[in-house]
C-alpha positions in Angstrom: -59.0 4.4 4.6 -57.0 4.6 7.9 -54.3 1.9 8.1 -52.5 0.8 11.3 -49.0 -0.7 11.3 -47.0 -2.4 13.9 -43.7 -4.3 13.9 -41.2 -6.2 16.0 -43.7 -7.4 18.6 -41.2 -10.0 19.8 -43.6 -12.1 21.8 -44.5 -9.2 24.1 -48.2 -9.7 24.8 -48.9 -6.8 27.1 -47.3 -4.4 24.5 -49.3 -6.0 21.7 -52.6 -5.8 23.5 -52.1 -2.1 24.4 -51.0 -1.3 20.9 -54.0 -2.9 19.3 -56.3 -1.0 21.7 -54.7 2.3 20.7 -54.9 1.6 17.0 -58.6 0.8 17.4 -59.1 3.9 19.5 -57.8 6.0 16.7 -60.0 4.3 14.1 -57.6 2.0 12.2 -59.7 0.1 9.7 -57.0 -2.4 8.6 -54.0 -3.6 10.5 -50.6 -4.8 9.0 -47.6 -6.3 10.7 -44.0 -5.8 9.5 -42.5 -8.9 11.0 -40.8 -10.4 14.0 -43.9 -11.5 15.9 -41.6 -13.9 17.8 -38.2 -13.8 19.5 -37.0 -12.4 22.8 -40.3 -12.3 24.7 -42.4 -14.7 26.9 -45.6 -15.1 24.8 -44.9 -16.3 21.3 -48.1 -18.3 20.8 -50.6 -15.8 22.0 -48.9 -13.1 20.0 -48.8 -15.2 16.9 -52.5 -16.1 17.3 -53.5 -12.5 17.6 -51.4 -11.3 14.7 -52.7 -14.1 12.5 -56.3 -13.2 13.4 -56.3 -9.5 13.4 -53.9 -8.3 10.7 -54.8 -8.2 7.1 -51.3 -9.1 6.1 -48.0 -9.8 7.8 -44.5 -10.0 6.3 -41.6 -12.2 7.4 -39.1 -10.9 10.0 -35.7 -12.3 10.6 -36.7 -13.9 14.0 -39.8 -15.3 12.3 -37.6 -16.8 9.6 -35.2 -18.3 12.1 -37.9 -20.0 14.1 -39.6 -21.3 10.9 -36.3 -22.8 9.7 -36.0 -20.4 6.8 -32.6 -19.0 7.7 -29.4 -19.9 9.5 -29.2 -18.1 12.8 -26.1 -19.9 14.1 -24.2 -16.6 14.1 -26.7 -14.9 16.4 -25.4 -14.3 19.9 -26.1 -17.1 22.4 -29.0 -15.6 24.3 -30.9 -14.7 21.1 -30.3 -18.2 19.7 -31.6 -19.8 22.9 -34.8 -17.7 22.8 -35.4 -18.7 19.2 -34.8 -22.4 20.1 -37.3 -22.1 22.9 -39.9 -20.5 20.7 -39.4 -23.1 18.0 -40.1 -25.8 20.7 -43.2 -24.1 22.2 -45.0 -22.7 19.1 -48.0 -24.6 17.9 -47.8 -26.4 14.5 -50.3 -23.9 13.1 -48.2 -20.9 14.2 -45.0 -22.5 12.8 -46.8 -23.2 9.5 -48.0 -19.6 9.4 -44.4 -18.3 9.9 -43.2 -20.6 7.2 -45.7 -19.2 4.8 -45.1 -15.4 5.3 -43.8 -13.4 2.4 -40.8 -11.2 2.4 -42.8 -8.2 1.2 -46.4 -7.1 0.7 -47.7 -4.4 -1.7 -50.8 -2.3 -1.1 -51.0 -1.4 -4.7 -54.1 0.8 -4.4 -52.4 3.0 -1.8 -48.9 3.0 -3.3 -47.4 1.3 -0.2 -44.9 -1.5 0.3 -44.3 -3.4 3.5 -41.1 -5.2 4.4 -39.1 -6.0 7.5 -35.7 -4.8 6.3 -34.4 -2.9 3.4 -36.4 -3.3 0.2 -33.1 -3.4 -1.7 -32.2 -6.7 -0.2 -35.4 -8.4 1.1 -34.0 -11.7 2.0 -30.9 -10.3 3.8 -32.9 -8.3 6.4 -30.6 -5.3 6.1 -31.3 -2.3 8.4 -32.6 1.1 7.4 -32.1 3.5 10.2 -29.3 5.7 8.7 -29.4 8.0 5.6 -26.6 5.9 4.0 -28.7 2.8 4.4 -31.7 4.5 2.8 -29.4 5.7 0.0 -28.8 2.1 -1.0 -32.3 2.1 -2.3 -31.7 5.0 -4.8 -30.8 2.6 -7.7 -34.3 1.1 -7.4 -36.0 4.5 -7.1 -38.4 3.9 -10.0 -39.5 0.6 -8.5 -40.2 2.0 -5.0 -43.7 2.8 -4.0 -44.3 6.3 -2.7 -44.3 4.9 0.9 -42.1 2.0 2.0 -42.6 0.9 5.6 -39.9 -1.2 7.4 -39.2 -2.5 10.8 -36.2 -4.5 12.1 -34.1 -1.7 13.7 -36.7 -1.1 16.5 -36.2 2.7 15.8 -38.5 5.3 14.4 -36.9 7.0 11.3 -38.2 9.0 8.3 -36.3 9.3 5.0 -37.5 11.3 2.0 -36.0 10.3 -1.3 -35.7 12.0 -4.6 -34.1 10.3 -7.6 -30.6 11.3 -6.5 -30.7 12.2 -2.8 -32.0 11.1 0.6 -33.0 13.5 3.4 -33.6 12.4 6.9 -36.7 14.1 8.4 -37.7 14.5 12.1 -39.7 11.7 13.6 -43.0 13.5 13.7 -46.4 13.3 11.9 -46.2 14.3 8.3 -48.1 14.6 5.0 -46.4 12.9 2.1 -45.3 15.2 -0.7 -46.2 14.0 -4.2 -42.7 14.8 -5.5 -40.9 12.5 -3.0 -40.8 8.9 -2.0 -40.5 7.9 1.6 -38.9 5.0 3.6 -40.2 5.0 7.2 -39.0 2.8 10.0 -42.0 2.3 12.3 -40.3 1.3 15.5 -41.0 -1.6 17.7 -44.1 -2.7 19.7 -42.4 -5.2 21.9 -38.8 -4.1 22.3 -38.2 -0.3 21.6 -34.6 0.7 21.5 -34.8 4.5 21.4 -34.8 5.0 25.2 -38.6 5.4 25.2 -40.0 2.2 26.7 -43.5 2.8 25.3 -44.6 0.6 22.3 -44.5 2.2 18.9 -47.3 2.0 16.4 -48.1 4.1 13.3 -51.1 5.2 11.2 -51.5 6.2 7.6 -54.5 7.9 6.1 -54.6 6.9 2.5 -56.8 9.8 1.4 -54.9 12.7 3.0 -51.6 10.9 2.7 -50.9 11.7 6.4 -48.6 9.5 8.4 -48.7 9.5 12.2 -46.5 8.0 15.0 -48.1 6.9 18.3 -46.4 5.8 21.5 -48.3 3.5 23.8 -47.7 2.9 27.5 -48.2 -0.7 28.6 -47.5 -3.0 31.7 -43.7 -3.3 31.3 -43.4 -5.2 34.6 -45.8 -7.8 33.5 -44.0 -8.2 30.2 -40.6 -8.5 31.9 -42.1 -11.1 34.3 -43.1 -13.2 31.3 -39.5 -13.2 30.1 -38.2 -14.2 33.6 -40.8 -16.9 34.1 -40.0 -18.6 30.7 -36.2 -19.0 31.5 -35.2 -16.5 28.8 -32.2 -14.2 29.1 -33.0 -11.7 32.0 -31.6 -8.8 29.9 -34.5 -9.3 27.5 -36.8 -8.3 30.3 -34.7 -5.7 32.0 -34.2 -3.7 28.8 -38.0 -3.3 28.5 -37.9 -0.9 31.4 -35.4 1.5 29.7 -36.4 1.1 26.1 -32.9 0.2 24.9 
């Protein structure tokens, strides 16, 4: 089975559309989302509609939780709060109810895979995992970890291989999972990459060969930025799309 994963769409419809086309081109048979369908971008409803319809499962992201009234976001900076307030106002009741129902984690038991937005060690706190020391916080729960844990949230691609007492950061490149290790992989962002590559990031996992692959997807960045500008959102949310930061 070939599984496709995407995360941190952030209401960027052009990026989502191009990403789904790429996953289909490579033969993904099931799609999963690691959260943050909304926030920042100009198309929260159409993105929520598409993710609801086309993914087999989606987990809750922090922006999803904020819009759904499931967390306090008063400490977010003003522009991010305003975007979340706008999205709360414009989302349909069906999409709001969907966000309210999303789980913090999802397990693909048959494939030994766990999906979550932030660290599996503290699911409801949405802690980042993009540094080895952050991955190391998961070592006390090593026995509970699936062989492959996929996270989003940081908007960065990262690969960490774990043994019972150590964490090794690996290059961000396609790899085959070793049976004597467990892995935490940050899959990057579809709608707002922050690694200076403005292309959307999606990933694939072959459950039979245990091969994990990264794909970058070019999309119409100018159109996505115009949607931000046209919806009275912070201009920096659109401008940063051009530089991937």
